[in-house]
DSSP file (Angstrom, degrees, kcal/mol; ACC not computed):
  #  RESIDUE AA STRUCTURE BP1 BP2  ACC     N-H-->O    O-->H-N    N-H-->O    O-->H-N    TCO  KAPPA ALPHA  PHI   PSI    X-CA   Y-CA   Z-CA
    1    1 A M              0   0    0      0, 0.0     2,-0.3     0, 0.0    68,-0.2   0.000 360.0 360.0 360.0 153.2  -67.3   18.4   27.4
    2    2 A H  E     -A   68   0A   0     66,-1.0    66,-1.7     0, 0.0     2,-0.4  -0.974 360.0 -99.6-143.3 159.7  -67.7   21.6   29.4
    3    3 A N  E     -A   67   0A   0     -2,-0.3    64,-0.2    64,-0.2    63,-0.0  -0.645  22.7-171.5 -84.2 127.6  -68.5   25.2   28.7
    4    4 A T  E     -     0   0A   0     62,-1.1    -1,-0.1    -2,-0.4    63,-0.1   0.566  33.8-132.9 -91.3 -10.3  -65.5   27.5   28.4
    5    5 A H  E     +     0   0A   0     61,-0.4     2,-0.8     1,-0.2    62,-0.1   0.804  57.1 142.6  59.7  32.4  -67.8   30.6   28.2
    6    6 A V  E     -A   66   0A   0     60,-0.5    60,-2.5     0, 0.0    -1,-0.2  -0.895  37.8-156.8-101.7 104.7  -65.8   32.0   25.3
    7    7 A Y  E     -A   65   0A   0     -2,-0.8    58,-0.2    58,-0.2    55,-0.2  -0.533  16.5-106.9 -87.5 148.5  -68.5   33.6   23.1
    8    8 A G        -     0   0    0     56,-2.2    56,-0.1    53,-1.1    -1,-0.1  -0.245  21.0-170.1 -72.3 158.7  -68.1   34.2   19.4
    9    9 A E  S    S+     0   0    0      1,-0.4     2,-0.3    53,-0.0    53,-0.2   0.559  75.8  24.5-115.7 -23.7  -67.5   37.5   17.7
   10   10 A S  S >  S-     0   0    0     51,-0.2     3,-1.5     1,-0.1    -1,-0.4  -0.987  72.1-123.5-145.2 149.9  -67.9   36.4   14.1
   11   11 A A  G >  S+     0   0    0     32,-0.5     3,-1.8    -2,-0.3    33,-0.1   0.798 106.3  69.7 -64.4 -27.9  -69.7   33.6   12.3
   12   12 A V  G 3  S+     0   0    0      1,-0.3    -1,-0.3    31,-0.2    32,-0.0   0.637  83.9  71.6 -68.6 -11.7  -66.4   32.4   10.7
   13   13 A E  G <  S+     0   0    0     -3,-1.5     2,-0.3     2,-0.0    -1,-0.3   0.680  90.3  74.3 -72.8 -17.2  -65.2   31.3   14.1
   14   14 A F    <   -     0   0    0     -3,-1.8     2,-0.3    -4,-0.2     6,-0.0  -0.700  64.7-160.2-103.1 150.4  -67.6   28.4   14.0
   15   15 A A    >   -     0   0    0     -2,-0.3     3,-2.1    25,-0.0    23,-0.3  -0.942  33.4 -92.7-127.9 149.9  -67.4   25.2   11.9
   16   16 A V  T 3  S+     0   0    0     -2,-0.3    23,-0.2     1,-0.3     3,-0.1  -0.360 114.0  25.1 -58.9 135.0  -70.1   22.7   10.9
   17   17 A G  T 3  S+     0   0    0     21,-2.9    -1,-0.3     1,-0.3     2,-0.2   0.259  89.7 134.9  92.0 -10.8  -70.2   19.8   13.4
   18   18 A Q    <   -     0   0    0     -3,-2.1    20,-2.6    20,-0.1    -1,-0.3  -0.465  56.0-123.8 -73.0 140.7  -68.8   22.0   16.2
   19   19 A R  E     +B   37   0A   0     18,-0.2    48,-1.2    48,-0.2     2,-0.3  -0.663  36.0 178.4 -83.9 139.5  -70.5   21.7   19.6
   20   20 A V  E     -BC  36  66A   0     16,-2.4    16,-2.0    -2,-0.3     2,-0.4  -0.929  23.7-136.2-138.2 161.3  -71.7   25.0   21.1
   21   21 A A  E     -BC  35  65A   0     44,-2.1    44,-3.3    -2,-0.3     2,-0.3  -0.938  25.4-122.3-117.6 144.1  -73.6   26.3   24.1
   22   22 A V  E     - C   0  64A   0     12,-2.7    42,-0.2    -2,-0.4    41,-0.0  -0.638  31.8-105.3 -86.8 141.5  -76.4   28.9   24.0
   23   23 A H    >   -     0   0    0     40,-2.3     3,-1.8    -2,-0.3     6,-0.4  -0.368  25.1-122.8 -64.9 141.6  -76.0   32.2   25.9
   24   24 A P  T 3  S+     0   0    0      0, 0.0    -1,-0.1     0, 0.0     6,-0.1   0.660 106.4  69.1 -61.7 -15.9  -78.2   32.4   29.1
   25   25 A I  T 3  S+     0   0    0      4,-0.1    -2,-0.0     5,-0.0    38,-0.0   0.667  82.9  92.0 -76.5 -14.8  -79.9   35.6   27.8
   26   26 A T  S <> S-     0   0    0     -3,-1.8     4,-1.4     1,-0.1     3,-0.4  -0.477  80.8-127.3 -84.0 150.5  -81.7   33.6   25.0
   27   27 A P  H  > S+     0   0    0      0, 0.0     4,-1.4     0, 0.0     6,-0.2   0.829 108.8  62.4 -61.6 -31.5  -85.2   32.2   25.4
   28   28 A Q  H  4>S+     0   0    0      1,-0.2     5,-2.2     2,-0.2     4,-0.2   0.881 100.6  52.1 -63.6 -37.4  -83.9   28.8   24.2
   29   29 A F  H >45S+     0   0    0     -3,-0.4     3,-1.5    -6,-0.4    -1,-0.2   0.931 108.8  50.1 -62.7 -45.3  -81.6   28.6   27.2
   30   30 A M  H 3<5S+     0   0    0     -4,-1.4    -1,-0.2     1,-0.3    -2,-0.2   0.760 108.0  54.2 -65.2 -25.1  -84.5   29.3   29.6
   31   31 A Q  T 3<5S-     0   0    0     -4,-1.4    -1,-0.3     2,-0.1    -2,-0.2   0.401 125.5-100.8 -90.0   2.5  -86.5   26.6   27.9
   32   32 A G  T < 5S+     0   0    0     -3,-1.5     2,-1.6    -4,-0.2     3,-0.3   0.354  86.3 125.3  98.4  -5.8  -83.7   24.0   28.5
   33   33 A D      < +     0   0    0     -5,-2.2    -1,-0.2     1,-0.2    -2,-0.1  -0.644  25.5 143.1 -84.4  83.4  -82.1   24.1   25.0
   34   34 A R        +     0   0    0     -2,-1.6   -12,-2.7    -5,-0.1     2,-0.3   0.696  54.6  39.5-101.2 -20.5  -78.6   24.9   26.2
   35   35 A Y  E     +B   21   0A   0     -3,-0.3    16,-2.6   -14,-0.2    17,-0.4  -0.913  60.5 143.6-131.7 155.7  -76.4   22.9   23.9
   36   36 A G  E     -BD  20  50A   0    -16,-2.0   -16,-2.4    -2,-0.3     2,-0.4  -0.956  40.0 -95.8-168.6-172.7  -76.3   22.0   20.2
   37   37 A E  E     -BD  19  49A   0     12,-2.1    12,-2.8    -2,-0.3     2,-0.2  -0.977  35.3-114.5-126.6 135.0  -74.3   21.3   17.1
   38   38 A V  E     + D   0  48A   0    -20,-2.6   -21,-2.9    -2,-0.4    10,-0.2  -0.492  35.4 169.1 -67.4 128.1  -73.5   23.8   14.3
   39   39 A V  E     +     0   0A   0      8,-2.6     2,-0.3     1,-0.4     9,-0.2   0.580  65.6  15.9-114.8 -17.7  -75.2   22.7   11.0
   40   40 A L  E     - D   0  47A   0      7,-1.4     7,-2.8   -25,-0.1     2,-0.5  -0.965  57.8-155.8-157.8 138.9  -74.7   25.8    8.8
   41   41 A V  E     - D   0  46A   0     -2,-0.3     5,-0.2     5,-0.2     2,-0.1  -0.969  19.3-179.8-120.8 117.6  -72.5   28.8    9.0
   42   42 A G        -     0   0    0      3,-2.8    -2,-0.0    -2,-0.5     0, 0.0  -0.247  46.0 -88.3 -99.1-168.4  -73.6   32.0    7.1
   43   43 A R  S    S+     0   0    0      1,-0.1   -32,-0.5    -2,-0.1   -31,-0.2   0.895 120.5   3.0 -70.3 -38.7  -72.0   35.4    6.8
   44   44 A T  S    S+     0   0    0    -33,-0.1     2,-0.3   -34,-0.1    -1,-0.1   0.524 126.0  54.0-125.8 -11.1  -73.6   36.8    9.9
   45   45 A R        -     0   0    0     15,-0.2    -3,-2.8    16,-0.1     2,-0.4  -0.895  60.2-145.7-129.3 156.5  -75.6   33.9   11.6
   46   46 A V  E     -DE  41  59A   0     13,-2.7    13,-2.6    -2,-0.3     2,-0.4  -0.988  14.7-142.2-122.9 126.2  -74.9   30.4   12.7
   47   47 A S  E     -DE  40  58A   0     -7,-2.8    -8,-2.6    -2,-0.4    -7,-1.4  -0.761  22.3-172.2 -89.1 131.1  -77.6   27.6   12.4
   48   48 A V  E     -DE  38  57A   0      9,-3.1     9,-2.4    -2,-0.4     2,-0.7  -0.983  22.9-142.4-129.3 131.4  -77.6   25.2   15.3
   49   49 A K  E     -DE  37  56A   0    -12,-2.8   -12,-2.1    -2,-0.4     7,-0.3  -0.849  31.4-137.2 -89.7 115.2  -79.5   22.0   15.8
   50   50 A L  E  >  -D   36   0A   0      5,-3.0     4,-1.3    -2,-0.7   -14,-0.3  -0.484   0.5-138.9 -80.3 142.1  -80.4   22.0   19.5
   51   51 A D  T  4 S+     0   0    0    -16,-2.6   -15,-0.1    -2,-0.2    -1,-0.1   0.928  93.4  42.9 -66.4 -49.4  -80.1   18.8   21.5
   52   52 A R  T  4 S+     0   0    0    -17,-0.4    -1,-0.1     1,-0.2   -19,-0.1   0.940 127.9  23.6 -70.7 -49.5  -83.2   18.9   23.7
   53   53 A S  T  4 S-     0   0    0      2,-0.1    -1,-0.2     1,-0.0    -2,-0.2   0.721  90.5-134.0 -90.7 -22.4  -85.8   20.0   21.2
   54   54 A G     <  +     0   0    0     -4,-1.3    -3,-0.1     1,-0.3     2,-0.1   0.450  57.7 140.7  79.7   0.5  -84.2   18.9   18.0
   55   55 A R        -     0   0    0     -6,-0.1    -5,-3.0     1,-0.0     2,-0.6  -0.416  49.4-136.6 -73.4 150.6  -85.1   22.3   16.4
   56   56 A T  E     +E   49   0A   0     -7,-0.3     2,-0.3    -3,-0.1    -7,-0.2  -0.957  32.3 172.6-109.9 119.2  -82.6   24.1   14.1
   57   57 A L  E     -E   48   0A   0     -9,-2.4    -9,-3.1    -2,-0.6     2,-0.4  -0.885  30.8-119.7-126.8 155.1  -82.4   27.8   14.9
   58   58 A R  E     -E   47   0A   0     -2,-0.3     2,-0.3   -11,-0.2   -11,-0.2  -0.794  32.7-175.4 -95.8 136.9  -80.2   30.7   13.7
   59   59 A F  E     -E   46   0A   0    -13,-2.6   -13,-2.7    -2,-0.4     5,-0.1  -0.938  30.2-113.6-129.4 151.0  -78.2   32.5   16.3
   60   60 A S    >   -     0   0    0     -2,-0.3     3,-2.3   -15,-0.2   -15,-0.2  -0.615  36.1-118.6 -72.0 142.4  -75.9   35.6   16.3
   61   61 A P  G >  S+     0   0    0      0, 0.0     3,-1.6     0, 0.0   -53,-1.1   0.802 112.9  65.5 -57.5 -28.4  -72.3   34.4   17.0
   62   62 A Q  G 3  S+     0   0    0      1,-0.3   -55,-0.1   -53,-0.2   -53,-0.0   0.677  98.2  55.3 -67.2 -15.6  -72.4   36.6   20.2
   63   63 A N  G <  S+     0   0    0     -3,-2.3   -40,-2.3   -56,-0.1     2,-0.4   0.218  98.0  76.3-101.7  13.4  -75.1   34.3   21.6
   64   64 A L  E <   - C   0  22A   0     -3,-1.6   -56,-2.2   -42,-0.2     2,-0.4  -0.986  63.7-154.3-127.3 135.4  -73.0   31.1   21.2
   65   65 A A  E     -AC   7  21A   0    -44,-3.3   -44,-2.1    -2,-0.4   -58,-0.2  -0.865  22.9-117.2-107.3 141.0  -70.1   29.8   23.3
   66   66 A H  E     -AC   6  20A   0    -60,-2.5   -62,-1.1    -2,-0.4   -60,-0.5  -0.477  27.4-135.4 -69.9 143.8  -67.4   27.5   22.0
   67   67 A M  E     -A    3   0A   0    -48,-1.2     2,-0.3   -64,-0.2   -64,-0.2  -0.863  12.4-137.2-102.8 136.2  -67.3   24.1   23.7
   68   68 A A  E     -A    2   0A   0    -66,-1.7   -66,-1.0    -2,-0.4     2,-0.3  -0.680  18.4-120.9 -91.0 146.2  -63.9   22.7   24.8
   69   69 A R              0   0    0     -2,-0.3    -1,-0.0   -68,-0.2     0, 0.0  -0.615 360.0 360.0 -82.4 145.3  -63.1   19.0   24.3
   70   70 A D              0   0    0     -2,-0.3    -1,-0.1     0, 0.0    -2,-0.0   0.481 360.0 360.0 -76.0 360.0  -62.3   17.0   27.4
């Protein structure tokens, strides 16, 4: 997989199980948590289980990039 750098505009663009990348402006990116999997989609936020730390955090869709399949 590779990052397409296409960031979301709305939470409905994301689906549970989808791979995402975190925007470089977030503290999680700076701490090495750059990729994860969507576990919950709300009306305005997306919950993502991050790969490196295993934490589940909520993000604004603008701070998540869609991942393209190889």
